[in-house]
N, C-alpha and C positions, 0 to 999 in steps of 0.2 A: 348654314347658310340664311336662314333666319333670322339669327341673332346678328349676323353681319348688315344684314338688309335694315333691322331695325336700328341698329347703332348709326348706319350711315344716311338713314332716312330715304331709302330706294325699295324697289320690290325686289324679292327673290330672284325673278327672272335677270334684273339687271345685273345682280351679284354673279350670275351664271354667265352670262354674257362677258364680263371682265375676265372671268376666271377661264373662259374658252378662248380668250384672245381676240374676241369680237372689236372691229374698230366703230361700232355703231352706238358708243356711248362717249358722251362729253370728256373731255380732259379732267376738268374740274371733279366730275361725278366719279371718274375712275379713280382719282388720286382720294377722293374721301372713302371710297370703296377700299382702297389697298390701305388706307391708315386704320379703318375699321377691323381689317383683316389682321394687321399687325397688332393690334390693340389686344385683341382676342385670341391671338395664336392659333387662327384657324388654319387647318391643311386640306386639301382636296382629297377626296376618297377616290384614288384612282382606280381602284379594284372594283368599285360601283361603274365609274365612269366607262372602263374596260367591259363591262356586261354588256353596255348598250354599242359600243364602238367598236369592240372586240380588237381594241389596240392597247396593248400595255406601256407603249414608249420606253422597253428597255432591252438590251442586248445582252445575253448571257455570254460570258466569257469564262473559260476554263483554261487554267494556266497550272503548270506543276506546283511553284510556290513563287512569291514574289519576294522571299530572302535572295533570290538570284536578281541581281540588278537589270540583267536583261530582260527578263520576263516583266519586271516593274516599269522598266522603259517603256516596253511594247504597249503596257495597258496605258501608260502616260499618253503615248502617241495617239493611240485610239480615242482616248478621252477627249484630247485637243481637237481632233479631227471631227467629233460630235458635240462639241461643245455648244456651238450656235443652234443645233438641230431640235433639240429638246428630249433626244434620245440620251437614255442614262445606262451606265454599265453595272450589270451585278455579277461580281467575280466569286469564282469557287476554285479551290484548290484540289488538285487531283493526288498530290504527294508522289507523283509518278507510278500511282497503283492503278492498273486498267480497272480494278473492281470498282475503286472510288471514283474513277472517272463515269464509269457506267450508272451508278447510283447517282451523281452529280446530273448527269444526262436527264435521268429521269426526272429529277427532282425540279429542274430547270425548266423542262418541256411541259411539265404540269402546271407551271405558272404562265405560260403561252408567251415567251418572248417573241420579239420581231424578228430576230436572227440569233444564232448561237455561234461561237467563235472557240475553237478548242486547238492546243498545243499538240501538233503531231499528226499522223496518219494511221497510227496503231490504235485500234479500238477492239473492244469485245464485241462478237457477233450481235450480241444484244443490244449494245450501244449503237452500232452500225444501222441496225434495223430501224431503231428508233429515229435516230436523224434522218435516214433515208425517207421515212414515212411522216415527218413533222411537218411539210409543206411550208418551210421557212427556208431563208438562205443559209447554208451551213458552211463556214470558212475554217479550214485547217490552216494552221501558220507554224511557221518555223521548219518547214520540210516542203520539198516538191520534188518531184522528179521521179523519186521511187516507185511510186504507184498513182493509179487514176484517184483525183479527189473524189469524195462523197458528191460535193457541188462544185467549190472553189477552194484554190489553196493561194497562200501568200506567203512564199518563204524563199528557200535556196536548197540545194543539193547537199545534204550533210556527207554522202558517200564522195561527191567530188572535193569538198572541203579537205577530208582527210586525205585524198589523192594528192592535192594541190599542196598539203602539208608536207608529205613524203617526198615529192618532187623536189620541192624547196632545200629540205635537208641533204638530199642527195645532190643537188647542184652546187651546195657548199662543200662537198667533198667528204661528207660524212659516209660512213660503210657501218659502222657498228650503231646502228640506230634502234632505239627503243620507243615505247610509247606507253601512255598511262592511261587507264578508264577504271570505271567502277566494276565491282564484281557484277556476273552475270547468275540470274536465278534470283530467288527471293520473291518476296510481293511487290518490291518497287522495280521498275524498268526504265532505264536512260536508253530508250530505242536511238534516239538521235546520236549521243554519244558512241552507241555501238556502231551505228552506221558509219561515224567518222573512223573509228580504228579499223573496220572492214575494209574501207577504201584505202586507208594507208597501208594495211597489210596486203592488199592486192599490188600496190606498186612497189613495195619491197621484193616481194617475191618476183613481179616482173622484171626487176632490175638485177635478179641473181643475188639478192641480200638476203641473210638470216632474218627470220622474224620472231625468233624464240624470246627477243627481249619486248616484244608488245603484252605487256601484263593488265591483267584485271583483277584489282584489288581495292579494297574498302567500299564503305556502303553508298547508296543512291540515296539522296545526291552526292555530287564529289565535294570534298572538302579540303581546306589546307593542310589538315592532319593526313587523310587519306593519300595526298599528292607526295607529302613528305615520306610516309611510310612505303610507298610504293617506289620511290626514287632511293631510298635505303635498300630496298631490296635490289635494285639494278646496280647499285654502285658495290654492294658486296658479293657480287656474282663474280666468277672466275675471270671472265672477260668482261670488264666496265664498258659502258655505251660510251659513246663519244658524244652523241645528240640524243635528246628526247623530244616527243610530241605529247601534250597533255590535251585530254579533250575539254577541257575547261581551264581558262585563267585560274580559276581558284586552286585546282589542282597542281599547276604550272608554278605558281607563288610557293606552296608548300616545298615542291621539288627544289626550287630556287633556295629558301631557307635552308633545307637538308644539306645542300652543298656549302652554303656559308658556314654552318656548322663544322663541318668536315674539312674545312679550309680548302675546299676544290674550287677552283678558278672558274667563274662563268663569264663569257663563253670561251676563255683560252683552253680548258681542258673537257668542259661539257656545253654544248649549246642546247638551250631550251626555248621551246616553240608552244605557246599556248593557244587558247581558242576564246574568242568571245570581246576581246578588248574592254575588259574590266577596267575601271578607274583605277584600281590598286597596281594593276600591271603597269601602268605608265609611272608611278611613283616608286617601283623597286629600284632596287641599285643591283646590277644595271638594269635599266628599264626593258620590261618583257617585251619580246617578239611575239606577234600572235596574228591569228587569223581574224580579220575585223569583219562583224555584222552589225549594221546600222539597225539595232533593235528597235528604237523608236520610229525610224522611217517603215518598217514592218507594221507598227500600229496605225500609222498615218495612212498607208495605203490600204490597210483593211478597212479603216473609215470611210475613205474615199470610195472604195467598191461597195461598201455597204450601203452609201447614199446612192448610187448609182443604181443598185439594184431594187433598193427599198422606195425610192422616189423616182422614177425612171423619166426622162424627158422625152417628148415626142420626137421621133427622127434621129434620136440619139443611137450610135452603135452599140450593141451589146457587149458588157465588158467580158475580158478574156477569164477563162475559168482558171488558168494558173498564172501567176505573175512571180517569177523568179527575181528576187532582188539581189542576189548575187553575193559574193564575198571578195575580201581582197587580203593579201598577205602584207602586213605591217611590219616591216625590219626594225627593230631598235637593237639595245646593246646586248641582249643574252643570246644573240646567235652570231656566227661568224665562220669565214670561210676556214677550213681545215688546213693548216700550215703544210705545203709541200704537195697538195693534191691539185687537180686540174677540177 
């Protein structure tokens, strides 16, 4: 800061005022200081500033992965919502592992974020204890309704999404209905995908339909290859399926490709319904029917909620603890009514 002040011909205190955003510095002096900062490559020491202000200015965000475009879109929506506020995201990847999430929660809280955002409502007891004791806003995303949030939640009911998928395929006249999800067990868990399959299976049984074609195959996270392998298993069964629901569009696209390889017409012989509304699903032939979630809107709503909590306005009502963004079934070419059935 002294070097900047010397180059700009001002005092270090004036440089400090400009970096703090003070309006008490003349525009021409401010510009001279900015030019000196650019010339010297000076960067503020935010850690030192945080020691005195106890404000770090960053939001910790934990997602399973950003190779999944839905989580990437959520991070983008959150970034856009905070863009003009000075808050920055610090993103960590849990890889669908509860132990990794616990380690990341600890590492993030040691750096004193302003708030923490994390996917799902399933955590280790140690992580849950740390989050409850942190004294900062905690927002769980991509799920709600199954349990009480630690602090706040922005998402939708994965169980209800699975139920809606089953009801949709039943309404199309299908009776031999399967579903595809990742294997259960191991270090990685897709709790939200498992909840979708649980809701789907529940509705099949309520309708008096068999649920033996609901299969858990492949690794977490789901993939094209895992979906193709699960579809092959269902097609090779003694009684092939008439329709399937995949817990992710990635698995659904893999299932669609397996049908193409075998010369099985979709949707004439098999209807396929995905989840997530990934871009690739809309470009398949036929285009993939899916359960649509507005992933970017989740991020925007989280950002708006954080601003209301971190910077409350006098007289403003307290924000809701749970924001349900809902979902919708988008019908495209991969599903059709079963001929001859009401």
